[in-house]
N, C-alpha and C positions, 0 to 999 in steps of 0.2 A: 372686463374687459378681455377676459378669453373668449367667452361666447362671442363678443365682437370681431375678434379676429378670426374665429373660426367661420363665423358669417361672411366675410369677406374673402376667405381663402375659396368658400361655396361657391360664390358671386364670380371669381375671379375663374374658377375651374368651368362653371356652366358657360362664360363667355369666352372661353379660349377658343381661337379660332386655329391655333398651332400643336396639332398631336403631341409633339417633343416638349411644348410648355406646359400641354396637360399634363405629362407625365410628370414633371418636376414638381407642381402643384400636388398631384396625388401621392407620390414619395414624402413630401411634408406631412402631409394628411396623416400618412402611416407614423411618423414620429411622433406625433400628438397624438392620435389613437381612439379619438373622440368615436363613440358608437353610433352616431349618427354618419358617419362618413361613407360606409359601405354604399350605400344608395348613390350616393353623389358620385362615389367613383365609379359606379355599373353606369351609371347615365352617361358619365364621359366616355367610359367603355364603348357603350352601344353607338356613341358620335362617331368614334374613330376606329369601328372593330374592321374597318378595312382597310386599316394600314397596317403596316410594316411592325407597329410599336405596341398592337393590341393587347401583345401578352404582357408587357409591362402591368397595365392596368391589373390583370389577373392574378400576376404576381402580389401585388400590392393588397389587394382582397384576401389572398391566404394568410395575411399579416393580423387582419382580423379574427378573434376567436368567438366569433357569437353565432347565435342561432341564423339573425339576418343575413352575416357573411355567407354562412353556410349554404343557405336557401338560394342565393345569387349564383354562387359558383356552380351548385347543381345545375341549376338552370342553362347557366354559360355552357357547362359540360354537356347539356341535350341540344343546345342550338348551333353552336357555333360548327364550322368546318375547318378550323386551321389547327393543324397539330401542335403549335406552338401553344394556343392558347390552352390546349389540354395538357401539354407538357408541364405547364406552368402551377398545374395543380393536383397532380397526382399524387404526391406525399400529403397533401391537404386530404383529397378525397379518402387515402388510406387510413388517416388518422380518424376521420369520423366514420371510417366504415362502410363506405356507400359504395356498395358494389351492384349498381343496376347494370343489365343484361346489356343495356345498350350504350353504357359507359364502358363496362368491360371489352365490349368490343371494338370498341373506337381504340381504346389504349393499347389492345392487343395488334390491332394491324399498325399503329405508330410502331411496336416495338419489332414488328418482324418486316417493315418494311425498309426501317433505317437500318437494322442487321444487314437486310438483304443490297441495301445500297453502299454498304460498307462506313456507315458517317452516324453511327451511334454515340453518344457519348458515354464515359463510363458513370455518370452520375443520373443521365435518363436511363440507362441500364440496369442500373440498382432499382432506381423508383418503380421502375417497369414489372421488374422482376418480382419485387415485394408485393406489388398491387394484386397481380395476377395470380401470385402464392397465395395471398389472402384471400382473393375472391372465390378462391376454389375452384378455379380453371383446370381442365384440363392441363397435366404437366408434360404430356407426350411431346405434343406441336412445341410447347416453351423448349423443351430438353433440343429438339433439334434445330432449334436458332440458338440456342447458347451456344451448343456444339460448333455450329456454323459461324458462329461470330469469335470464338476461340482461336478456330483454324484460318480465319481471314487476316490476311497479312495488312489489308487496307486499314484495318482497326488499329486504333494505337495501343501501345502497349499495357496501357492501366485496363484499358476497357476490356481485352482479351485476358487479362487477370482474372477480372470480376466475374466473365464468362466462365469460366474454368473453377473458380470457387463456387460459383451457384450450381454449377453441375456436378461437384463432389458433394453439394451438400445435397442435392435432389438423389444421387444413386451412385452414394462414392465407390462401393464396392463394382459396380459393373462399369463405370467409366475408368477406373485404374484398372482394372484386368484389360480393357478396349486398348487401351494405350501402352500396355505390358504386350500386347499380341501383336500390336501394329507399328511397335517402335521405331522398326525399319523406315518406316513414310512419316515420322517427324525428325528424324534425324539430321542434324545441320541446317534446320528453319529455326525461326523465332518461337515457331509452336513446340519444339522442344525445349528450349532453352525456359519458356514461360511454365510449363511444364513441369520440369527439372527443378527450381524454383521453389514450387508450389510443395510438389512431393518430398522434396529433402526433408523438409521438417516432419512428415509424418514417418508412423515405425511399426504398426501391427498388422496383422493380415499378409497378404502378399506383397508388401511394400519391400521388405529385405530383397524378396527377389527382383522388384523393379530396380532397386537400388544397384544390384550388381549386375540386370542388364544394360544400368546406365553406365556402369563402369567398363564393361565389357565393349559396348556397339557404340555407346555415345560419344558425340565429338568432344572436343578438348574442352572448351570452355563447359558444357554440360558435367563433365568429369570433373571441373574443377570446383564448379559450385556445389557439387554434392560433396566434395571431399572436405571443401571448408567448412560448409554446414556440419560433416562429420567430425572435424576436429573440434570446431566450435563444443559440440555436444560434449566431446570427450572431454575438454576444456573443464565444461561445466559439471561432467560427473565427478572429476578429480578433483575440481573444487567443493562440490558437494561431500565427497568424501573426506577431504582435508579437514572442513567445518565439522564434519559428525566426529572426526577423531580428535579435533582439538577439545569439542566439547566434553568428548569421554573422560581426554584429560584432564580437563579443568574439572570435572565432577570427581574423577580419583585424587588430584591434588587436594579439593576442598574435602574431600572425606579423611585423605590421611592427617590432613591438620586437625580437623574434627576427633579423630581419634586420638592424636598425641594430646589434646586439650585435656580432652576425657580423662586419660590417663595421668596426665600430671596433675591434676585436681585432685584423683585420688590421693596417689602417692605423697602430696603435699598436705593431705588429712589425714594419711597415716603415719608420717613423721610428726606432725604438730601433736598429733594425740599422745604420742609417748615422751613428747618432748616435756620435762617438768616445767619449762617455763611457759608453755603454754597449757596442756592436757585435754584439750578439744581441736577436734576439725575446725581449721579455718573456713570452708566453704560448706554450705548447705547441701546436702544431696540433692541433685538436679539434671532431670534428663534433658533439659532444653536446650544444652547444646547439641544434641542431634538432629533438633527440627532443622541446622543451619545446613544440613548432609548436601544441596544440590546448589551449584553455583546460581548467583542472581542472574536471572535474564534480563530482567527490564528493573526500570527505579523502584517501580512499585513492590516489586518480589525483595528489591535491598531495603526499603523502606520498615517492611515486615520483620526482615532478619533483625534489624538493628532494634526494634520494638524489644523483641526476644533477648536480644545481646544488653540491651540496656538494664533490662531486669537482673540477668544472668550475673552483669559485671558488678553488682551489689548485695549478691546472692550470699551474705556470709553466714556464718553460723551464729545460733541466738546469743551466744556470749559475747559476740561482737556487735551484733545488731541493737541488742539490749542495754549496751554499756551505755551509762551516764556520764559524759565528762564534763566535770567540774571546770569554772575558769583558773581554779589554782592548780588543777592538773594540766589543763593545757598551757599554762604559763611555761610549767615545767619544760615545755617541749616548743614553744613558740608556736602553738597551733590556734592559728584564728577563728577558724570553723570549726565549730563543736556539733555541727549535728551533720548528718549524713554517713553512710554505713563504709563509704570508703576514706571519708574522713577518723572514723573510728578505727577501722584497719590501718591506716596511718599511726594513730597514738598507739595502739595495740604492740605493733612492731617496735615502734622506737620506746616504750616502756620495758619490751623485753631486750633492748638493746640489740636490735636485728639492723642491720647496717643496710639502712635505705635511703633514699634519695627522696626530695616532698612530691617528685611526681609518681615515686612508686614504681619504679622503673619503666615508667610510660603509661603507667595503667590511667592516670586521671585525664590525658591528651586522648586515650581511646575512647574511655565514658563520656568526654566532653564532643569529641565525631558524632557517637552513635546518638545521643542525646539529641544533637542538630538533624541529623538524617531521620530519626525517628517522631519528628515533627517538622515537615517539611515546609510549615508555614516561617519556621524561623531561618530558613537556608538564607532568606534576602541580606541577614544581616553578614558584617565580614569577619564576625569570629570563626565561624564554619572555613571560610575560605583561607583564612590567618592559619589555623592551626594543620589544614589540609598540607600546605605548602609546606607549614614548619616540618610536617611529617612527611615530605615529599609522595603525596598520595595527590595532588590536586589535577595532575594530568588525567587521572584516571578518570575522576569525577568531571571534569572539562568537556572529554571526550566520550561520555556516556557510557564508561566502560566498568559495568556496574558488578560484572562477575569479578573482574581482578580488584577494584575495589573493596569489593565484599571479601575476597581471599586475603587481601593484605591487611586489612583489620583483624580477621583471624589469626595472621600470621604474626601481627605485633602482641597479640593477646598471648598466644604461644611464649613470646619470648620472656613476656611480662613473668609469667608463671614459671618458665626456666631458671630466670634468676630470681625468683623467690624461694625455688626449690634449692638453688644453691646457698642462699642465702641460712636457710632453716638447717639444712645439713650441717652447716659449720657449727652448728649450736647444738646438735643431739648428742 
């Protein structure tokens, strides 16, 4: 069915006597994209090449990225005498790197003629410049016409902006120096405003002197543009400095918590070791806490931290980990789960008459949070959300504020250790 439809399109294109109607058929062929169409469109182009719409067929041909369409467009480029036809294919010829001397000459004539007439469009200027630059054409004449275009009040503002950008791409130092030396000649003109808008974002070399000259000699509008840009740069700089200071502050705050946690674990071990009710350190010696030193800048970093924290939270001394809790022992203290180092730690505290709640001062909740975060695939459950809400940490999670969430988790663990320290000290 598709082939029948395409065949009917071709027949309609061949029979079309109206150029406008033929362009509509050609447009439909572009939408379908059948590789057979370029030859048919080319025949329509030849039929209507003397009309004002011939360039539409050329434009349609550029949508077909085939060897056949490339050869057709090259042939048109060599045979047409219409600037509009050439203009439609400049970007295509650039893409296929077709830089035949005859075609380069045609495009250069179009480029220079339209600038001289003061009616080149910004997109045509862009395409012509790129083609001529890539063709290896001598840039001296190109620069001359770019400068002419930039300074021509007949051209649109957007076209002149592009002309200036191209000039500064070719020889930035030379043209910045030129307009610095000749600033008096552009003051109060559109040329000045376009130049100042562009140069206001530049920073190095002679540019600071150019900025100074603008502030000294420029029109009020030019000064306003430059001052506004400088103000934006100052705000950007201040914002960057504040961000850096916040990052340093976050890092030190995290480091302070890490240091406090490490010190508390050591002190608790010292007290439990001399306490006759224990006689052994509660925590196994570990350097893992120091791996948490920097704030979590993204979720992946937080997940890595939580994997380490999950291991550390259950890293008790062997006297606790190797303990076997019988049902009889658990019944005495109404402990339902007999496994897991945290449950065994809870039993140890209760057995030694340490005043502790079932959540072990919040340790269980912290362990649940880091366990869920350490397994991102488990985050889809409501358990993590529920516990984060309960612990007033959900907003950090919701807002992707991973550094604050990490710091708060560490802070909660520090609070657990502080409460445990108090409880143990009361029994020494």
